[in-house]
N, CA, C, O and the ligand as a Tripos MOL2 file, in Angstrom:
@<TRIPOS>MOLECULE
protein
  229   227    58     0     0
PROTEIN
NO_CHARGES

@<TRIPOS>ATOM
      1 N           2.6420   34.9200    0.8940 N.3       1 MET1
      2 CA          3.0030   33.7060    1.6350 C.3       1 MET1
      3 C           2.8710   33.9130    3.1330 C.2       1 MET1
      4 O           3.1940   34.9830    3.6480 O.2       1 MET1
      5 N           2.4130   32.9280    3.8060 N.am      2 ALA2
      6 CA          2.2550   33.0220    5.2560 C.3       2 ALA2
      7 C           3.6170   33.0420    5.9440 C.2       2 ALA2
      8 O           4.6010   32.5010    5.4380 O.2       2 ALA2
      9 N           3.6410   33.6700    7.0910 N.am      3 ASP3
     10 CA          4.8540   33.6150    7.9030 C.3       3 ASP3
     11 C           5.0980   32.1930    8.3650 C.2       3 ASP3
     12 O           4.1670   31.4100    8.5570 O.2       3 ASP3
     13 N           6.3530   31.8820    8.5350 N.am      4 ALA4
     14 CA          6.6920   30.5810    9.1150 C.3       4 ALA4
     15 C           7.5420   30.8130   10.3510 C.2       4 ALA4
     16 O           8.2880   31.7890   10.4400 O.2       4 ALA4
     17 N           7.4180   29.9150   11.2850 N.am      5 TYR5
     18 CA          8.1690   30.0020   12.5260 C.3       5 TYR5
     19 C           9.3060   29.0110   12.4520 C.2       5 TYR5
     20 O           9.1150   27.8400   12.1240 O.2       5 TYR5
     21 N          10.4650   29.4890   12.7550 N.am      6 LYS6
     22 CA         11.6570   28.6830   12.5340 C.3       6 LYS6
     23 C          12.5470   28.6980   13.7700 C.2       6 LYS6
     24 O          12.7880   29.7440   14.3720 O.2       6 LYS6
     25 N          13.0170   27.5410   14.1230 N.am      7 LEU7
     26 CA         14.0350   27.4470   15.1600 C.3       7 LEU7
     27 C          15.2290   26.7510   14.5410 C.2       7 LEU7
     28 O          15.1500   25.6100   14.0850 O.2       7 LEU7
     29 N          16.3270   27.4660   14.5390 N.am      8 ASP8
     30 CA         17.5590   26.9100   14.0040 C.3       8 ASP8
     31 C          18.4710   26.6110   15.1750 C.2       8 ASP8
     32 O          19.0980   27.5060   15.7410 O.2       8 ASP8
     33 N          18.5340   25.3570   15.5230 N.am      9 CYS9
     34 CA         19.2650   24.9870   16.7290 C.3       9 CYS9
     35 C          20.7580   25.2250   16.5820 C.2       9 CYS9
     36 O          21.4710   25.3620   17.5760 O.2       9 CYS9
     37 N          21.2240   25.2730   15.3620 N.am     10 GLU10
     38 CA         22.6470   25.4860   15.1420 C.3      10 GLU10
     39 C          23.1130   26.8270   15.7080 C.2      10 GLU10
     40 O          24.2700   26.9780   16.0990 O.2      10 GLU10
     41 N          22.1940   27.8000   15.7470 N.am     11 SER11
     42 CA         22.5760   29.0940   16.3070 C.3      11 SER11
     43 C          22.6440   29.0540   17.8280 C.2      11 SER11
     44 O          23.2360   29.9400   18.4440 O.2      11 SER11
     45 N          22.0480   28.0410   18.4350 N.am     12 GLU12
     46 CA         22.1050   27.8770   19.8900 C.3      12 GLU12
     47 C          23.2740   26.9890   20.2990 C.2      12 GLU12
     48 O          23.9480   27.2370   21.2980 O.2      12 GLU12
     49 N          23.4890   25.9790   19.5240 N.am     13 SER13
     50 CA         24.4370   24.9470   19.8940 C.3      13 SER13
     51 C          25.1740   24.5290   18.6360 C.2      13 SER13
     52 O          24.5830   23.9650   17.7150 O.2      13 SER13
     53 N          26.4540   24.8040   18.6040 N.am     14 ALA14
     54 CA         27.2190   24.6670   17.3630 C.3      14 ALA14
     55 C          27.1950   23.2660   16.7740 C.2      14 ALA14
     56 O          27.3340   23.1010   15.5620 O.2      14 ALA14
     57 N          27.0210   22.2670   17.6080 N.am     15 ASP15
     58 CA         27.0930   20.9130   17.0670 C.3      15 ASP15
     59 C          25.7330   20.2720   16.8410 C.2      15 ASP15
     60 O          25.6440   19.0590   16.6550 O.2      15 ASP15
     61 N          24.6820   21.0670   16.8550 N.am     16 CYS16
     62 CA         23.3590   20.5300   16.5680 C.3      16 CYS16
     63 C          22.8230   21.1990   15.3120 C.2      16 CYS16
     64 O          22.8140   22.4260   15.2050 O.2      16 CYS16
     65 N          22.3820   20.3930   14.3720 N.am     17 ARG17
     66 CA         21.9040   20.9650   13.1040 C.3      17 ARG17
     67 C          20.4010   20.8420   12.9400 C.2      17 ARG17
     68 O          19.8760   20.8520   11.8270 O.2      17 ARG17
     69 N          19.7230   20.7270   14.0640 N.am     18 PHE18
     70 CA         18.2770   20.5570   14.0350 C.3      18 PHE18
     71 C          17.5940   21.8570   13.6270 C.2      18 PHE18
     72 O          17.8840   22.9200   14.1750 O.2      18 PHE18
     73 N          16.7040   21.7650   12.6810 N.am     19 ILE19
     74 CA         15.9310   22.9390   12.2690 C.3      19 ILE19
     75 C          14.4520   22.5850   12.2520 C.2      19 ILE19
     76 O          14.0510   21.5570   11.7060 O.2      19 ILE19
     77 N          13.6580   23.4420   12.8500 N.am     20 ILE20
     78 CA         12.2110   23.2970   12.8070 C.3      20 ILE20
     79 C          11.6790   24.4500   11.9800 C.2      20 ILE20
     80 O          12.0980   25.5950   12.1470 O.2      20 ILE20
     81 N          10.7590   24.1400   11.0930 N.am     21 GLN21
     82 CA         10.0680   25.2360   10.4310 C.3      21 GLN21
     83 C           8.6170   24.8600   10.2650 C.2      21 GLN21
     84 O           8.3030   23.7910    9.7420 O.2      21 GLN21
     85 N           7.7360   25.7260   10.7030 N.am     22 SER22
     86 CA          6.3120   25.4320   10.6240 C.3      22 SER22
     87 C           5.5350   26.7250   10.4820 C.2      22 SER22
     88 O           5.9430   27.7590   11.0120 O.2      22 SER22
     89 N           4.4270   26.6750    9.7760 N.am     23 GLU23
     90 CA          3.5530   27.8470    9.6910 C.3      23 GLU23
     91 C           2.6500   27.9550   10.9110 C.2      23 GLU23
     92 O           1.9650   28.9610   11.1010 O.2      23 GLU23
     93 N           2.6520   26.9340   11.7200 N.am     24 ASN24
     94 CA          1.8340   26.9030   12.9290 C.3      24 ASN24
     95 C           2.7360   27.1580   14.1350 C.2      24 ASN24
     96 O           3.5860   26.3330   14.4710 O.2      24 ASN24
     97 N           2.5410   28.3150   14.7850 N.am     25 GLU25
     98 CA          3.4250   28.6990   15.8780 C.3      25 GLU25
     99 C           3.3660   27.7020   17.0300 C.2      25 GLU25
    100 O           4.3890   27.3520   17.6180 O.2      25 GLU25
    101 N           2.1570   27.2510   17.3410 N.am     26 THR26
    102 CA          1.9970   26.3010   18.4410 C.3      26 THR26
    103 C           2.7720   25.0110   18.1760 C.2      26 THR26
    104 O           3.4390   24.4670   19.0560 O.2      26 THR26
    105 N           2.6630   24.5500   16.9530 N.am     27 GLU27
    106 CA          3.3660   23.3270   16.5770 C.3      27 GLU27
    107 C           4.8810   23.5330   16.6200 C.2      27 GLU27
    108 O           5.6160   22.6680   17.0980 O.2      27 GLU27
    109 N           5.3380   24.6630   16.1250 N.am     28 ALA28
    110 CA          6.7750   24.9390   16.1340 C.3      28 ALA28
    111 C           7.3080   24.9680   17.5640 C.2      28 ALA28
    112 O           8.3760   24.4230   17.8440 O.2      28 ALA28
    113 N           6.5650   25.6010   18.4620 N.am     29 ILE29
    114 CA          7.0030   25.6780   19.8560 C.3      29 ILE29
    115 C           7.0070   24.2970   20.4930 C.2      29 ILE29
    116 O           7.9070   23.9600   21.2620 O.2      29 ILE29
    117 N           6.0090   23.5140   20.1730 N.am     30 GLU30
    118 CA          5.9360   22.1770   20.7500 C.3      30 GLU30
    119 C           7.1040   21.3000   20.2870 C.2      30 GLU30
    120 O           7.7200   20.5870   21.0800 O.2      30 GLU30
    121 N           7.3860   21.3690   19.0080 N.am     31 LEU31
    122 CA          8.5050   20.5940   18.4720 C.3      31 LEU31
    123 C           9.8280   21.0760   19.0540 C.2      31 LEU31
    124 O          10.7050   20.2770   19.3810 O.2      31 LEU31
    125 N           9.9550   22.3830   19.1770 N.am     32 ALA32
    126 CA         11.1890   22.9540   19.7230 C.3      32 ALA32
    127 C          11.3860   22.5360   21.1730 C.2      32 ALA32
    128 O          12.4910   22.1890   21.5910 O.2      32 ALA32
    129 N          10.2960   22.5740   21.9320 N.am     33 LYS33
    130 CA         10.3600   22.2220   23.3420 C.3      33 LYS33
    131 C          10.7790   20.7610   23.5090 C.2      33 LYS33
    132 O          11.6220   20.4350   24.3450 O.2      33 LYS33
    133 N          10.1880   19.9050   22.7120 N.am     34 LYS34
    134 CA         10.4940   18.4770   22.7490 C.3      34 LYS34
    135 C          11.9600   18.2300   22.3750 C.2      34 LYS34
    136 O          12.6510   17.4380   23.0170 O.2      34 LYS34
    137 N          12.4090   18.9040   21.3520 N.am     35 HIS35
    138 CA         13.7950   18.7340   20.9290 C.3      35 HIS35
    139 C          14.7630   19.2070   22.0090 C.2      35 HIS35
    140 O          15.7560   18.5390   22.2970 O.2      35 HIS35
    141 N          14.4720   20.3490   22.6000 N.am     36 MET36
    142 CA         15.3520   20.8850   23.6370 C.3      36 MET36
    143 C          15.4270   19.9470   24.8440 C.2      36 MET36
    144 O          16.4880   19.7630   25.4410 O.2      36 MET36
    145 N          14.2880   19.3650   25.1860 N.am     37 GLN37
    146 CA         14.2650   18.4490   26.3320 C.3      37 GLN37
    147 C          14.9790   17.1460   26.0070 C.2      37 GLN37
    148 O          15.8230   16.6810   26.7730 O.2      37 GLN37
    149 N          14.6360   16.5660   24.8710 N.am     38 GLU38
    150 CA         15.1340   15.2290   24.5700 C.3      38 GLU38
    151 C          16.5930   15.2270   24.1420 C.2      38 GLU38
    152 O          17.3400   14.3150   24.4950 O.2      38 GLU38
    153 N          17.0010   16.2190   23.4000 N.am     39 ASP39
    154 CA         18.3540   16.2090   22.8550 C.3      39 ASP39
    155 C          19.3380   17.0740   23.6270 C.2      39 ASP39
    156 O          20.5480   16.8620   23.5470 O.2      39 ASP39
    157 N          18.8250   18.0480   24.3750 N.am     40 HIS40
    158 CA         19.7380   18.9340   25.0970 C.3      40 HIS40
    159 C          19.4990   18.9290   26.6030 C.2      40 HIS40
    160 O          20.2450   19.5600   27.3520 O.2      40 HIS40
    161 N          18.4720   18.2280   27.0450 N.am     41 GLY41
    162 CA         18.1870   18.1600   28.4670 C.3      41 GLY41
    163 C          17.8530   19.5050   29.0790 C.2      41 GLY41
    164 O          18.0690   19.7210   30.2720 O.2      41 GLY41
    165 N          17.3150   20.4310   28.2490 N.am     42 GLN42
    166 CA         17.0090   21.7670   28.7550 C.3      42 GLN42
    167 C          15.5100   22.0170   28.6810 C.2      42 GLN42
    168 O          14.8500   21.6760   27.6990 O.2      42 GLN42
    169 N          14.9970   22.6160   29.7330 N.am     43 ASP43
    170 CA         13.5780   22.9490   29.7700 C.3      43 ASP43
    171 C          13.3750   24.4200   29.4720 C.2      43 ASP43
    172 O          13.9290   25.2820   30.1540 O.2      43 ASP43
    173 N          12.5870   24.7040   28.4640 N.am     44 TYR44
    174 CA         12.2190   26.0800   28.1590 C.3      44 TYR44
    175 C          10.7120   26.2150   28.2670 C.2      44 TYR44
    176 O           9.9640   25.2890   27.9540 O.2      44 TYR44
    177 N          10.2820   27.3750   28.7130 N.am     45 SER45
    178 CA          8.8460   27.6410   28.6890 C.3      45 SER45
    179 C           8.4510   28.0920   27.2870 C.2      45 SER45
    180 O           9.3040   28.4580   26.4780 O.2      45 SER45
    181 N           7.1550   28.0600   27.0110 N.am     46 ASP46
    182 CA          6.6830   28.5310   25.7130 C.3      46 ASP46
    183 C           7.1540   29.9530   25.4340 C.2      46 ASP46
    184 O           7.5850   30.2670   24.3250 O.2      46 ASP46
    185 N           7.0660   30.8110   26.4530 N.am     47 ASP47
    186 CA          7.4530   32.2100   26.2640 C.3      47 ASP47
    187 C           8.9370   32.3610   25.9680 C.2      47 ASP47
    188 O           9.3390   33.1540   25.1170 O.2      47 ASP47
    189 N           9.7430   31.5890   26.6830 N.am     48 GLU48
    190 CA         11.1870   31.6580   26.4310 C.3      48 GLU48
    191 C          11.5110   31.2470   25.0040 C.2      48 GLU48
    192 O          12.3080   31.8920   24.3230 O.2      48 GLU48
    193 N          10.8880   30.1760   24.5680 N.am     49 LEU49
    194 CA         11.1380   29.7300   23.2050 C.3      49 LEU49
    195 C          10.6720   30.7540   22.1960 C.2      49 LEU49
    196 O          11.3680   31.0540   21.2260 O.2      49 LEU49
    197 N           9.4770   31.2920   22.4360 N.am     50 ARG50
    198 CA          8.8990   32.2470   21.5020 C.3      50 ARG50
    199 C           9.7670   33.5030   21.3970 C.2      50 ARG50
    200 O          10.0110   34.0230   20.3090 O.2      50 ARG50
    201 N          10.2260   33.9750   22.5630 N.am     51 GLU51
    202 CA         10.9490   35.2500   22.5600 C.3      51 GLU51
    203 C          12.4130   35.1120   22.2130 C.2      51 GLU51
    204 O          12.9850   35.9830   21.5570 O.2      51 GLU51
    205 N          13.0220   34.0250   22.6460 N.am     52 ALA52
    206 CA         14.4730   33.9480   22.5120 C.3      52 ALA52
    207 C          14.9430   33.0730   21.3640 C.2      52 ALA52
    208 O          16.0670   33.2340   20.8890 O.2      52 ALA52
    209 N          14.1230   32.1700   20.9180 N.am     53 HIS53
    210 CA         14.6460   31.1680   19.9930 C.3      53 HIS53
    211 C          13.9180   31.0640   18.6660 C.2      53 HIS53
    212 O          14.4870   30.6250   17.6660 O.2      53 HIS53
    213 N          12.6580   31.4700   18.6640 N.am     54 LEU54
    214 CA         11.8830   31.3050   17.4460 C.3      54 LEU54
    215 C          12.0630   32.5250   16.5320 C.2      54 LEU54
    216 O          11.9310   33.6700   16.9650 O.2      54 LEU54
    217 N          12.3580   32.2550   15.2960 N.am     55 GLN55
    218 CA         12.4510   33.3450   14.3230 C.3      55 GLN55
    219 C          11.2220   33.2860   13.4200 C.2      55 GLN55
    220 O          10.7290   32.2070   13.0910 O.2      55 GLN55
    221 N          10.7420   34.4480   13.0310 N.am     56 VAL56
    222 CA          9.6590   34.4850   12.0530 C.3      56 VAL56
    223 C          10.2760   34.7650   10.6980 C.2      56 VAL56
    224 O          10.9570   35.7720   10.5000 O.2      56 VAL56
    225 N          10.0290   33.8670    9.7800 N.am     57 VAL57
    226 CA         10.6670   34.0070    8.4670 C.3      57 VAL57
    227 C           9.6280   34.1270    7.3520 C.2      57 VAL57
    228 O           9.9890   34.2520    6.1820 O.2      57 VAL57
    229 ZN         19.3820   20.9540   19.0540 Zn       58 ZN58
@<TRIPOS>BOND
     1     1     2 1
     2     2     3 1
     3     3     4 2
     4     3     5 am
     5     5     6 1
     6     6     7 1
     7     7     8 2
     8     7     9 am
     9     9    10 1
    10    10    11 1
    11    11    12 2
    12    11    13 am
    13    13    14 1
    14    14    15 1
    15    15    16 2
    16    15    17 am
    17    17    18 1
    18    18    19 1
    19    19    20 2
    20    19    21 am
    21    21    22 1
    22    22    23 1
    23    23    24 2
    24    23    25 am
    25    25    26 1
    26    26    27 1
    27    27    28 2
    28    27    29 am
    29    29    30 1
    30    30    31 1
    31    31    32 2
    32    31    33 am
    33    33    34 1
    34    34    35 1
    35    35    36 2
    36    35    37 am
    37    37    38 1
    38    38    39 1
    39    39    40 2
    40    39    41 am
    41    41    42 1
    42    42    43 1
    43    43    44 2
    44    43    45 am
    45    45    46 1
    46    46    47 1
    47    47    48 2
    48    47    49 am
    49    49    50 1
    50    50    51 1
    51    51    52 2
    52    51    53 am
    53    53    54 1
    54    54    55 1
    55    55    56 2
    56    55    57 am
    57    57    58 1
    58    58    59 1
    59    59    60 2
    60    59    61 am
    61    61    62 1
    62    62    63 1
    63    63    64 2
    64    63    65 am
    65    65    66 1
    66    66    67 1
    67    67    68 2
    68    67    69 am
    69    69    70 1
    70    70    71 1
    71    71    72 2
    72    71    73 am
    73    73    74 1
    74    74    75 1
    75    75    76 2
    76    75    77 am
    77    77    78 1
    78    78    79 1
    79    79    80 2
    80    79    81 am
    81    81    82 1
    82    82    83 1
    83    83    84 2
    84    83    85 am
    85    85    86 1
    86    86    87 1
    87    87    88 2
    88    87    89 am
    89    89    90 1
    90    90    91 1
    91    91    92 2
    92    91    93 am
    93    93    94 1
    94    94    95 1
    95    95    96 2
    96    95    97 am
    97    97    98 1
    98    98    99 1
    99    99   100 2
   100    99   101 am
   101   101   102 1
   102   102   103 1
   103   103   104 2
   104   103   105 am
   105   105   106 1
   106   106   107 1
   107   107   108 2
   108   107   109 am
   109   109   110 1
   110   110   111 1
   111   111   112 2
   112   111   113 am
   113   113   114 1
   114   114   115 1
   115   115   116 2
   116   115   117 am
   117   117   118 1
   118   118   119 1
   119   119   120 2
   120   119   121 am
   121   121   122 1
   122   122   123 1
   123   123   124 2
   124   123   125 am
   125   125   126 1
   126   126   127 1
   127   127   128 2
   128   127   129 am
   129   129   130 1
   130   130   131 1
   131   131   132 2
   132   131   133 am
   133   133   134 1
   134   134   135 1
   135   135   136 2
   136   135   137 am
   137   137   138 1
   138   138   139 1
   139   139   140 2
   140   139   141 am
   141   141   142 1
   142   142   143 1
   143   143   144 2
   144   143   145 am
   145   145   146 1
   146   146   147 1
   147   147   148 2
   148   147   149 am
   149   149   150 1
   150   150   151 1
   151   151   152 2
   152   151   153 am
   153   153   154 1
   154   154   155 1
   155   155   156 2
   156   155   157 am
   157   157   158 1
   158   158   159 1
   159   159   160 2
   160   159   161 am
   161   161   162 1
   162   162   163 1
   163   163   164 2
   164   163   165 am
   165   165   166 1
   166   166   167 1
   167   167   168 2
   168   167   169 am
   169   169   170 1
   170   170   171 1
   171   171   172 2
   172   171   173 am
   173   173   174 1
   174   174   175 1
   175   175   176 2
   176   175   177 am
   177   177   178 1
   178   178   179 1
   179   179   180 2
   180   179   181 am
   181   181   182 1
   182   182   183 1
   183   183   184 2
   184   183   185 am
   185   185   186 1
   186   186   187 1
   187   187   188 2
   188   187   189 am
   189   189   190 1
   190   190   191 1
   191   191   192 2
   192   191   193 am
   193   193   194 1
   194   194   195 1
   195   195   196 2
   196   195   197 am
   197   197   198 1
   198   198   199 1
   199   199   200 2
   200   199   201 am
   201   201   202 1
   202   202   203 1
   203   203   204 2
   204   203   205 am
   205   205   206 1
   206   206   207 1
   207   207   208 2
   208   207   209 am
   209   209   210 1
   210   210   211 1
   211   211   212 2
   212   211   213 am
   213   213   214 1
   214   214   215 1
   215   215   216 2
   216   215   217 am
   217   217   218 1
   218   218   219 1
   219   219   220 2
   220   219   221 am
   221   221   222 1
   222   222   223 1
   223   223   224 2
   224   223   225 am
   225   225   226 1
   226   226   227 1
   227   227   228 2
@<TRIPOS>SUBSTRUCTURE
     1 MET1         2 RESIDUE 1 A MET
     2 ALA2         6 RESIDUE 1 A ALA
     3 ASP3        10 RESIDUE 1 A ASP
     4 ALA4        14 RESIDUE 1 A ALA
     5 TYR5        18 RESIDUE 1 A TYR
     6 LYS6        22 RESIDUE 1 A LYS
     7 LEU7        26 RESIDUE 1 A LEU
     8 ASP8        30 RESIDUE 1 A ASP
     9 CYS9        34 RESIDUE 1 A CYS
    10 GLU10       38 RESIDUE 1 A GLU
    11 SER11       42 RESIDUE 1 A SER
    12 GLU12       46 RESIDUE 1 A GLU
    13 SER13       50 RESIDUE 1 A SER
    14 ALA14       54 RESIDUE 1 A ALA
    15 ASP15       58 RESIDUE 1 A ASP
    16 CYS16       62 RESIDUE 1 A CYS
    17 ARG17       66 RESIDUE 1 A ARG
    18 PHE18       70 RESIDUE 1 A PHE
    19 ILE19       74 RESIDUE 1 A ILE
    20 ILE20       78 RESIDUE 1 A ILE
    21 GLN21       82 RESIDUE 1 A GLN
    22 SER22       86 RESIDUE 1 A SER
    23 GLU23       90 RESIDUE 1 A GLU
    24 ASN24       94 RESIDUE 1 A ASN
    25 GLU25       98 RESIDUE 1 A GLU
    26 THR26      102 RESIDUE 1 A THR
    27 GLU27      106 RESIDUE 1 A GLU
    28 ALA28      110 RESIDUE 1 A ALA
    29 ILE29      114 RESIDUE 1 A ILE
    30 GLU30      118 RESIDUE 1 A GLU
    31 LEU31      122 RESIDUE 1 A LEU
    32 ALA32      126 RESIDUE 1 A ALA
    33 LYS33      130 RESIDUE 1 A LYS
    34 LYS34      134 RESIDUE 1 A LYS
    35 HIS35      138 RESIDUE 1 A HIS
    36 MET36      142 RESIDUE 1 A MET
    37 GLN37      146 RESIDUE 1 A GLN
    38 GLU38      150 RESIDUE 1 A GLU
    39 ASP39      154 RESIDUE 1 A ASP
    40 HIS40      158 RESIDUE 1 A HIS
    41 GLY41      162 RESIDUE 1 A GLY
    42 GLN42      166 RESIDUE 1 A GLN
    43 ASP43      170 RESIDUE 1 A ASP
    44 TYR44      174 RESIDUE 1 A TYR
    45 SER45      178 RESIDUE 1 A SER
    46 ASP46      182 RESIDUE 1 A ASP
    47 ASP47      186 RESIDUE 1 A ASP
    48 GLU48      190 RESIDUE 1 A GLU
    49 LEU49      194 RESIDUE 1 A LEU
    50 ARG50      198 RESIDUE 1 A ARG
    51 GLU51      202 RESIDUE 1 A GLU
    52 ALA52      206 RESIDUE 1 A ALA
    53 HIS53      210 RESIDUE 1 A HIS
    54 LEU54      214 RESIDUE 1 A LEU
    55 GLN55      218 RESIDUE 1 A GLN
    56 VAL56      222 RESIDUE 1 A VAL
    57 VAL57      226 RESIDUE 1 A VAL
    58 ZN58       229 GROUP 0 **** ****
């Protein structure tokens, strides 16, 4: 099975249950970035998201 990239927002913010999972890293980062901006008002760079928030499952 291919690796999937996962962002579990609940581990960042206790009251958010947003989860992204995608086999496409670019897509996962894009969705994560959009969610962080729109729902949390926070700007992350691709690298920050990749290194600090994205899990490979
Ligand atoms: Zn969230």
